[in-house]
Structures are given as structure tokens and as C-alpha cells.
C-alpha positions, 0 to 999 in steps of 0.5 A: 531541470530540477530533480527530486532529492532523496529526502523529498522522495522518501518524505512523499513515500512516507506521506502516501504510506501514512495516509493509506494506513489512516484511510484503511483504519478509518474505513474499518474502524469508523465506517465499520467496514470489515476488511476482507482477507486480502485487505488484511494481508495488504495492511500487513505490508502498508502499516510497517511501511508508514513506521519504517519510512517515518523512522528512516526520515526521523533518523535521516537514514538515506538507505531506508528506501530499500526496505520501502521497496521490499515492503511495497513489492510484497504489498503490491503483489497482494494488491495486484492479486486482489485487483485481478480477483476483483475484475475477474481475471483470477477465477472465483473458485480460488477466492481466499475470502470465506462465505461467512466473512466480507467479500473480496469482490463486492460493492463494499470494495468501492470508495468514492466509486474507486475499487480499494484494490486499485487504490492499494496497487497505486499506493504501493507502486508510488511508494516503491517508485519513490523509495527507489528514487530516494536511493538514487540520491548520491548524498551519503 
């Protein structure tokens, strides 16, 4: 059975981080949808992922996956919190969004009928898994 190489896993993780970063920039800057507070926090983890993983690929640093794991865990935790808030598991009274800014739970959090927090959870989970898989490669 063919096993995915570390460099391929890292490349896939970078592509996911890059596409996710470009997608949120498109939503915010082109579509004009201001991000909520939790989306800003998630961006703080996703944007560096695209840069760090890209540089790791460029320099052929097979160990850069450990930074991908750390950033994906941080961003994934915020995305899970956001998803919990979105579906009602986290009480509304501790919602981090202000009354004057965009809501973390309204219909503006949907893209093609899919909640943005759910897409973020999936992206961070895939990036983290692929980053971990890249470290399993025995090549130096």
C-alpha cells in the first residue's frame, strides 16, 4: 500500500492553509463581510500557518510540521469554541462579540450553507493531521 510522503503531507497542509487564508481574505475584503471577534482570533493562527508551512517547503525543512501542529491546535481550539457558540453549546452570555460588531452566531457565518466555524475546524484538523503525518516520514 502506498504511503503519503512527508513532503506531500506538508504540501497538502500548506495548500489547505493557503486556500483558507485566501478564502477569509476574499470573504472579508471582497465580499465586505466584517469578521467577528472569534474569526479574527482564528486568522491569527491560520495566516502564519500558510507562511510557516510554505517556508518549510521552500527550504525543504521536514521538521516544520511541528510548528504546523502547534498553530493548528491553537486555531482549532478557537474554532471549536466558535462552533460551540454557533450551535448553542456555549451560553450566549459569554459570547465574545460586542453588540456593535458582527455577530459570531448569525447567518453571516454561513458560506454556501456551511458555517464558517465548521470550515475552520475542518481546516485546522486537516492541517494538524497532515503536519503530524509529515513528521512520520523517516527521511532526514
